ZASE-861132 format. One record per residue (C-alpha): residue in three letters; x, z, y. Coordinates in Angstrom, 1 decimal. Example, Ala and Ser with C-alpha at 12.3 -4.5 7.8 and 13.67 -1.06 7.14 Angstrom:
 resn      X      Z      Y
  ALA   12.3    7.8   -4.5
  SER   13.7    7.1   -1.1
end
This chain:
 resn      X      Z      Y
  MET   76.9  220.5   -3.4
  THR   78.3  217.6   -1.3
  GLY   75.4  215.4   -0.8
  LEU   73.5  214.8    2.4
  TYR   70.1  216.1    3.2
  TYR   67.5  213.8    4.7
  GLU   68.2  214.9    8.2
  GLU   72.0  214.3    7.7
  PHE   71.5  210.5    7.0
  GLU   71.9  208.3   10.1
  VAL   70.6  204.8   10.1
  GLY   73.6  202.5   10.5
  GLN   76.1  205.1    9.2
  THR   78.6  203.7    6.8
  ILE   80.2  206.0    4.2
  GLU   83.5  204.9    2.6
  HIS   83.7  206.5   -0.8
  GLU   87.2  207.8   -1.5
  LYS   86.9  207.8   -5.3
  ARG   88.0  204.7   -7.1
  ARG   88.1  203.7  -10.7
  THR   90.1  201.1  -12.7
  VAL   87.8  199.6  -15.2
  SER   89.2  199.5  -18.7
  GLU   88.4  197.3  -21.7
  SER   87.1  200.5  -23.4
  ASP   84.8  201.3  -20.5
  ASN   83.2  197.8  -20.7
  GLN   83.0  198.0  -24.6
  GLN   81.4  201.4  -24.6
  PHE   78.9  200.5  -22.0
  CYS   77.9  197.4  -23.9
  ASP   77.5  199.3  -27.2
  MET   75.5  202.1  -25.5
  THR   73.1  199.6  -24.0
  MET   73.1  197.3  -27.1
  ASN   74.2  194.3  -24.9
  GLN   76.2  192.1  -27.2
  GLN   76.8  189.2  -24.6
  PRO   79.9  187.4  -25.9
  LEU   81.0  186.8  -22.3
  HIS   81.7  190.7  -22.2
  LEU   83.0  191.2  -25.6
  ASP   84.6  188.0  -27.2
  ALA   87.8  187.1  -26.0
  GLU   87.9  183.7  -27.7
  PHE   84.5  182.8  -26.4
  ALA   85.3  184.0  -22.9
  SER   88.5  182.0  -22.9
  GLU   86.4  178.8  -23.1
  THR   84.3  179.7  -20.0
  GLN   85.1  179.0  -16.4
  PHE   86.4  182.6  -16.1
  GLY   89.0  182.2  -18.9
  GLU   88.6  185.7  -19.9
  ARG   86.0  188.5  -20.6
  LEU   83.9  189.8  -17.7
  VAL   82.8  193.4  -17.2
  ASN   79.1  193.9  -17.6
  GLY   77.4  193.7  -14.2
  LEU   75.2  196.7  -14.9
  TYR   78.3  198.8  -15.6
  THR   79.6  197.7  -12.2
  MET   76.4  198.7  -10.5
  SER   76.2  202.0  -12.4
  LEU   79.9  202.7  -11.5
  ALA   79.0  202.1   -7.8
  VAL   76.1  204.5   -7.9
  GLY   78.4  207.1   -9.6
  LEU   81.1  206.6   -7.0
  SER   78.5  207.0   -4.1
  ILE   76.6  210.0   -5.5
  PRO   79.1  212.9   -4.3
  ASP   78.9  211.5   -0.6
  THR   75.2  210.7   -0.5
  THR   72.8  212.5   -2.9
  ASP   74.6  215.0   -5.0
  GLY   72.4  218.1   -5.3
  THR   70.0  216.7   -2.6
  ILE   68.1  214.1   -4.4
  VAL   64.6  214.4   -5.8
  ALA   64.6  210.9   -7.3
  ASN   65.9  207.5   -7.2
  LEU   63.0  205.3   -6.3
  SER   64.4  201.8   -6.6
  TYR   67.4  199.5   -6.8
  ASP   66.7  196.2   -5.2
  ASP   68.5  192.9   -4.2
  VAL   71.3  193.2   -6.7
  SER   74.0  190.5   -6.5
  HIS   77.2  189.9   -8.3
  PRO   79.0  187.4   -6.0
  ASN   82.4  187.7   -7.8
  PRO   83.3  188.7  -11.3
  VAL   84.9  192.0  -12.5
  PHE   87.7  191.9  -15.0
  HIS   89.4  194.6  -17.2
  GLY   91.9  196.2  -15.0
  ASP   90.2  195.7  -11.7
  THR   90.1  198.8   -9.6
  LEU   86.7  199.2   -7.8
  ARG   85.7  201.2   -4.7
  ALA   82.3  201.5   -3.0
  GLN   80.8  201.9    0.4
  THR   77.3  202.8    1.4
  THR   75.5  201.9    4.7
  VAL   72.2  203.7    5.6
  LEU   69.5  200.9    6.3
  ASP   66.4  202.9    6.8
  LYS   64.9  206.5    6.6
  ARG   61.4  207.9    6.8
  GLU   59.6  211.2    6.3
  THR   57.2  211.4    3.5
  SER   53.7  211.8    4.5
  ASP   53.7  215.6    3.8
  GLY   56.8  215.9    5.9
  ASP   58.7  217.9    3.2
  ARG   61.1  215.2    2.1
  GLY   62.5  211.9    3.1
  VAL   63.0  208.4    1.8
  VAL   66.4  206.9    2.5
  THR   67.4  203.3    1.8
  MET   71.1  202.5    1.5
  HIS   73.1  199.2    1.0
  VAL   75.9  199.8   -1.5
  GLU   78.8  197.4   -1.7
  VAL   81.5  197.3   -4.3
  PHE   84.9  195.9   -3.8
  ASN   87.9  195.1   -6.1
  GLN   91.5  195.7   -5.4
  ASP   91.7  192.6   -3.5
  ASP   88.7  193.5   -1.2
  ASP   86.5  190.9   -2.9
  LEU   82.9  191.8   -2.9
  VAL   81.9  192.1   -6.6
  CYS   78.5  193.8   -6.4
  GLU   76.0  194.8   -3.8
  PHE   72.5  196.2   -3.9
  GLU   70.0  198.5   -2.1
  ARG   69.3  201.9   -3.4
  THR   66.2  204.0   -2.2
  ALA   66.3  207.6   -2.8
  LEU   63.8  210.5   -2.3
  SER   65.9  213.1   -0.5
  LEU   65.3  216.9    0.1
  LYS   65.0  218.1    3.7
  LYS   67.4  220.8    4.6
  ALA   64.4  223.2    5.7
  HIS   62.7  222.7    2.4
  ALA   65.7  222.7    0.0
  ASP   65.2  226.3   -1.2
  VAL   61.6  225.6   -1.8
  ALA   62.0  222.6   -4.1
end
């Protein structure tokens, strides 16, 4: 288990996630297939070539999901009770096949639950491509175990 318990999160703390991933055409195709998203901007090279982007874009929900996956080992792996929300999602720049993405997480807020057994942690996740362009950002709120109660849960 590599995730942090509630007590180990510090408001203002920024975690640079070391894992990166280069997004392939196959990643994008499979994600679109699994989610039944047939948006031609993601899948149809001819259609996409006629857009302002000039080529297919990677599905934004894939980008967000990948960021969560990249961040889990350093934040909530084995210490989470549940993800409570994803808020304020934005995609300020496109992601293309072949882009290599990395993520960083900043702890915005934390509070104990009313029973004091767990804690709620709100994090701001940012995703950057290989050129350090911000391609996605969002807030993630998680219900986290407290170290003292981890064996009881």
